[in-house]
N, C-alpha and C positions, 0 to 999 in steps of 0.2 A: 367795768362793763362785763357782764356775764357771758360766759362762753356759749356758744350754739351747741346745743345738744344733739347727737346724732339721731336722725330720724328712723323709725323703724320700717323695715321693708316689708312687702307683702308676705314673703314666706315666713318673716318673724312674726308677723301679726297672726297668721294662720297657726303656726306652731304654738304660739302662747294661747291662743284660743283653745286649741285641742288640748294642751296641756292644764289649762283652767277647767275644762270638762273633767279631766281625771282628778284633779284636786277637789273638785264638787263631789265626785263619786265617793272619795275617801271621806271627806269631812261630813258630807250628808249622812254616811252610815253610821258615824259616831252618835249622831241625836235622833235619827228617823225611828230607830226601834223603840225608843223609850216610850212612846205612847201605844205602842202595838203589845205591849207585854200582856195586859189584861186579855186580849183576844187570843193570845197563844195559850195562857193559862187554861182558858175556857175550851178551846178545841182539843187540847191535849190532856184535860182533865188534871192539870199539874198545879204546883204551887208557885209563889213569886220567888222563894229561896232557890228553886231549881231554875225557873225560867229566866231570872236575872243574868244567868250566864250566857244568854244570848249577848248582852253587853260585855259583862266581864271577861268571858272567854276569848272574844274577839280582842278586846283591848289588851289583855295579857299576853296572846301569841304576838300581836303586833309590836307590843313593847319590848318584848324579850327578843325578837328577831331582826329588829329594825337597824341596829348597828351592823349585824352581819350583812344585812341587805344593802347597806350603804357601801360596805367594803366591795361586795361582789360587782355593784354598779361601777364603782371606779376601776375595778380590775378587768371586766368583761365588755364594758361598754354599756352606757347608760340606757340607750334605746333597747338594746337586746333584754337587757334585765327587765325593762318596763314591760315589754310585750310578754315575757314569760309570767311576770308577775299578775299582769292583767288577765292572762289565760287562767291561771290558778283562781283569781277573784272571781272571774265569771263562771268557771265550772262549780265552784262551791256555792255561788250565789243561785246558780239553776237548780243545785241538790238541796239547798236550803229552802227554796220555794216550794219544792217537791216533797219536802220531809212528811213521812208517813207517822213518825213518833217523835217524842221531845228529844231522844238522844241522837236522832239522825239530824234534827234541827240543830242541836248545839254543837255537835261535831263539825258539821257543815260551817257553821258560823264561825267556830274557832280557826278552821283551816282557811277561812277567807282572810285571816290575819297574817298568814304565810304571804298571800298575793300582796296584801296591803303593804307589808313590810318590805316588800321588794319594790313596790312601785313608788312609794312616797319618796325615798331618797334619790331614785332615779328621776322622778319629776323634777325635784329641786335642782338637781345636777343639770338637767336639760334646760330648764328655765333660765337658770343663771348663764348657761352656756350660749343661749339664744340671744341675750341681751347684750347690746354694745357695752364696753366697759364703764362708759360715763353714764349708763342708765341702769346701773346695777341696783340702785335704790328703788327704782320702778318695780324691778322683779320682786323683792321683799313686799312691796305695798301690794303688788297684784296677788300674790299668794295668800297674804292674809285677808285682803278684801274678799277673795273668793270663799276662803274658810269662814270668815265671819257670816256672810251671807248663807253659805251652806248650813251652818250651825243654826242659824236663825230659822231658815227654811224647813230643815229636817222634821222637827216635830210637827209642823203644819203638813208638810207632804206626807209624812207617815200617818197621821191621823186621817187625812183625807182619802188616801188609798185604802186603809183599814176599814174606814166606814163605807165607802163607795163600792169597793171591790173586795179585797182581802188583804189581811197582813202580808200574805205571799207574795204580793205585788211590790212590796218594798224591796224584796230579793230580785224579782223579776226586771224591775225598771233598770237594774244596774247593766243589764245586757246590752240594750241598744246605745246606751250612753258611752260604755267601754268600748264597743265595736267602732262606733264613730270616732272617738278620741284615737284609737289605735290606727284606723285607716288615714286619718289626716297627718298623725306623726309619721307614719310609713312614707307618705308622699312628700312631706315638706322638712321633716328633721333629719339631717344627715346621719349616717351610719358612723358611729364613734368606736365600733368594736376594734380593738387592736389586732394587728396581723399576728403578733406573737405575744402571748401572755407571759410576761418575765418574772412574775410572783406567783407563788403557790398559796393555796388556800390555808389558812392557819387554823387546821381542823381541831387542835388541842385548845387554841385560844377561843375558838367559836363555842366549844363544848363548855369551857370554863365559865366563860361570860354568860353564856345561856342559862346554865344551872344557877349561877350567882343571882341573875336578874329575875329568874323565875322564882327563887327563894324570897328576894326583896318585895316584889310586887304582890305575890300571894300573901305573905305576912302582913303587908299593909292592908291588903283587901280583908282578910279574915280577922285582923285584930279588932275590927268594929264590933264583931260578934263574940269574940273569944277573949278580948282583952289583951293588953301587951305583956301582962305577966303569965299568960297561959304557957304550958310546956310546949305546946305545938308552935306558937308564935316565937317563942325563945329559939326553938330547934330551926325554925325557917331562917331566922335571922342569924343563927350560927352557920347555916348553909351558906347564906349569902356572904358573910364576911370570910369563911373559909375559901370558897371558890373564888371570890374576889381577890384574895390574897394569892391564890394559885394563878390566877389569870395575870397578876401583875409579874409574877415570876417567869411565866410562859412567855409574856410579851418582852421582857427584858432579853431573853435568849432567842427571840425569833428573826431578829434582824430586820431586813427589809420585807420579809413575809408576815410580819405583825398584823394582827387584826386592826390595830390601832397604831399606825407608824409613829416613829418617834418623833416626827417633825410636827404631828399633830398632839401627841401626848404632851410634849414640852411646851406648847403654845400657851403661854399664860393669859394673853388677851382672849383667847378662844375659850379657855375654861372659866375665866371671868364671866364671859357672856353666859356660861352654861349655868354658873351658880345664880347670876341675876334671873335667868329664866325659871330656875328651879324655885326661887323665893316667889317670884310673881305669879308663878302657876299655882302655887297654893292658894294666893289671892283669887284669881280667876275662877278655880273650880269651887271655892267657897261660895261665890255668888251664883254660879251655876247651879249648886246643890241646894242652898238655903233660902235664896229668894222665893223659888216655887214653894219650898217647904213651909214657910212663913205665910204665903199666900193661900195655900191649900188647908193647912192644920190650924192656923190661927185666923184668918180672914174668910174661910169657908169657900173658896174659889174651886171651881171644877179643875180637873187634871189640865184639860186643854187651856182654860183660862190662865191658870197658874204659869204654864209653860209660855204662853203669849205675853205674860208680864215681863219677860226678859227681853222683849222686842226693842224697847228703847235702847238697852245696852247694846244688844247685837247689831242693830242698824247702825248706830253711831260707829260701833267697831269697825264695821264693813266700810262705811264712808270715809272714816279717818284714816284706816289702813291704805286706802288708794292714794289719798292725798299725801300721807306721810312719805311716800316714795319720792315725790318731788321735793319735799322738805328736806329729807336726808340728802339728796343731791346738792342742795344749796347750803345747808347748815352742818352736815355731818352727823356722826352717831352720838356724841356725848350730848348734845343740846336736845336731840329729839328722844333719846331713852331717857333721860333725866326728866324732861317733861311729862312722859308718859309715866313714870313711875309717881311723880307728883300728883298727877290726876288720879291714878288709882289709889294712892293713899288718902286723898282729898275724898274721893268717892266712897271708899270703905268708912271713913269717919262719919260722912253724912248718913250712910246706911245703917250705922251702929247704934243710932238713938231710936231703937224700936220699943214699941210697947203693944198692948193688945188692941188699942183704939188706933193704931196708925193706920192712916188711909193710904191706898195704893199711889194716889197722885202725889203724895208728899214724898215718895220714894223715888219718882222718876227723875228729878235732877241729879240725886246720887248716882242713879243708873246711867244716866246719860254721861256724866263725867267719868265714872269708872270705865264705859265703854271707850271714851276717848283715850283714855289711858291706856287700855288694852290695845287699841288700834295703833297708837304712836308706838308703844313699847315693842310689840311682837314683831311686826313688820320690819322695824329698824334694826332690832337685836339679831333677826335672822340674817339680814343682810350683813350686818357688821361681823358675826361670827364666821359665816361662810367665806366672806372675802378676805379674812386674814390668814387663811390657809392656803396652800398652793391650790390652783384651780383644778389639778388632777385629784384632789381630795375632797372636792365640793359634796359629793353625794354623802361620803362618810361623815363630813362635818355636819351636813344638815340632819342626818340620821342620830348622830350623838346629841346634837342640840334638842331634837325631838324627844329623846330618851329622858333628857333632863325635864322636859315638859311633863311627859307622862309620870315620871317619878315625883315630881312636884305635885301633879294632881292626887296621885295615890296618897302621898304624905299628907297633904291638905285634908284629904277626905278622912284619914284616920285621926288627925290632930283635932280637926274642927268637930268631928263626931263625939270625940271624947270629952271636949270642952262642952258641948250642947247637953250630952247626957248626964254630966256632972253638976249641971244647974238645976235649980228648983223647979223651972219651968221652961217650955220650949222658947218662949219669947226671950227670956233672960239669956238663955244659952246661945241663941243665935246673936243676940246683941254683944255679948262677950266675945263670940268667936270673931264677929266683924271687927271688933275693937283690935284683938290680937293680929288679926290679918292686915289692919291699917299700919301697925307697927312693922310687920314683915315688909310691907311695901317700903316703909321707910329704910329698912335694912337694905333693901333692894337698891334705893336711890343711892345709898352710901356707895354700894358696890359699883355702880353706874358712873358716880361722879370720879372715884378713885382710879377705875380701871378701863373704862371705855373712853378713848381718847381719840383725838385727830379730826380735822375737818372732813377730809376725805380718805376712804379706806385705801385707794390707790397710793396715796403718799405714804401711809403706814406701811403698807406691803413693801414699797422699795426701800423703805429705810430698815425694814427688818430683815432684807436681803432675800425675802421668799422669792421674787421674781427677778 
């Protein structure tokens, strides 16, 4: 007989609603600007090479600083860091919307990434902190369901605001949503700020990791244009390796003040979840980039129509994410993440049989199966990773996991673009890229089967001696 699960209180429900708004704010911002780039180019008389940094700059700053943001949230209180991060996000949203030239636009957008890097891990920590222990699976499902819906809505919302009002309103709309989320959190989420901060900020570790991740993410981004053998790209990868080695040395000597504490750094189950996330993120971002490319450049779809071509995947992603929380509570991590990777592998194989006459309708089954896999995998792996570390490290754990996702996306972008440009034509290139990604999903399945274990995370934690 199944155990009765703890019901949510009114306070928990309101807190989760407010934090879901904050998740929407961040996830929507990753996709809403993509359709507004042509309008920005026109207004500032610029080119796509420059204006694309509206997306790249934000993602770069967000990815570089998110681990530091997670550590700050665990040290100084998640609610406090969430409020500070949201204030930064809102300030530079306003400045971005009021931009008088392209450089003010790009700088404001990049600095929004500082706020986002503080908000996201704090949000994760607060959501898992609000949920009863026996409902932790629901937390991961909720987060990824909102992310899926936000990513799907983003291009449509951005396009609508750009057409009816102005691209500037993609910035301005952040303000009321952020204020509402902060107000409700202030009223219903308990202040978790410690009376005394017993750990110091690891400035040396923060600096070394920031420089290292900057080198890695910029190298992966620019390698598409310059090639991996370019002296610039080689230099950036060298910076990444040098400062990552320095970071490891610093962390070994930092003791309890380490940016990534030893109990997290030595947790093999946590980092196995990170490796699986890295591999499957390559697959996810390949679909996000090259399904619209195929529809636009091969099938002659408009930009808006090609973006909407992802809707079957994103809608199923959102729906399955929400359901997967309950499945996780009943079946545990291994079954759900394994099923998710199987679906992602199958979906990619189905999408890999492309030719110039391929009709969009024949792609829908593959997109839906891929979306189901993404929904099962991401919500479950997030919960599995965060709950195998000490609860006081949950924001940091969420930040590190998201860093694996960003790195996987950047790596996938470079790898898949290289495969596509080396092919005799675009259709063949996308077909080959999707086939390679199907095998990467298979590799992710092996990682999940071997290293993600246990029916319930609570049992695993007790066995590991963390609680």
